[in-house]
C-alpha positions as CSV (number, residue, x, y, z in Angstrom):
1,M,99.7,120.1,70.9
2,K,97.0,119.9,68.3
3,K,94.6,118.5,70.9
4,I,95.3,121.4,73.2
5,D,94.5,123.8,70.4
6,E,91.3,121.9,69.7
7,V,90.2,122.0,73.3
8,M,91.1,125.7,73.7
9,H,88.8,126.4,70.7
10,E,86.0,124.4,72.2
11,A,86.4,126.2,75.5
12,Q,86.2,129.6,73.8
13,Q,83.0,128.5,72.1
14,A,81.5,127.3,75.4
15,V,82.0,130.6,77.3
16,V,78.3,131.3,77.3
17,D,77.4,127.9,78.8
18,E,79.0,127.5,82.3
19,A,78.4,123.8,82.6
20,K,79.9,123.2,79.1
21,L,82.8,125.6,79.9
22,E,83.7,123.6,83.1
23,E,83.7,120.4,81.0
24,E,86.0,122.0,78.4
25,V,88.4,123.4,81.0
26,G,88.6,119.9,82.5
27,D,89.4,118.6,79.0
28,L,92.1,121.2,78.6
29,L,93.7,120.3,81.9
30,F,93.6,116.6,81.0
31,A,95.1,117.3,77.6
32,T,97.9,119.4,79.2
33,V,98.8,116.8,81.7
34,N,98.9,114.1,79.0
35,L,101.2,116.4,76.9
36,S,103.5,116.8,79.9
37,R,103.6,113.1,80.5
38,H,104.4,112.5,76.8
39,L,107.3,115.0,77.0
40,G,108.6,113.4,80.2
41,V,107.8,116.4,82.3
42,K,106.1,116.0,85.7
43,A,103.0,118.3,85.5
44,E,103.1,119.0,89.3
45,V,106.7,120.1,89.2
46,A,106.2,122.2,86.1
47,L,103.2,123.9,87.8
48,Q,105.3,124.6,90.9
49,K,108.1,126.1,88.7
50,S,105.7,128.3,86.7
51,K,105.5,132.0,87.1
52,P,101.9,133.0,86.3
53,Q,101.5,136.4,84.7
54,I,98.5,137.5,86.8
């Protein structure tokens, strides 16, 4: 989870640079999928079960 916090911080810093922001969001997605794999959770199933607050 430390890696996700680190990548979130980097994404927040990259908001002014769209190309860098896309890279950081990709890193965040990758880190989140790796975390789910480590926890034994299928990322696709977790996403389908999520209830976004949008």
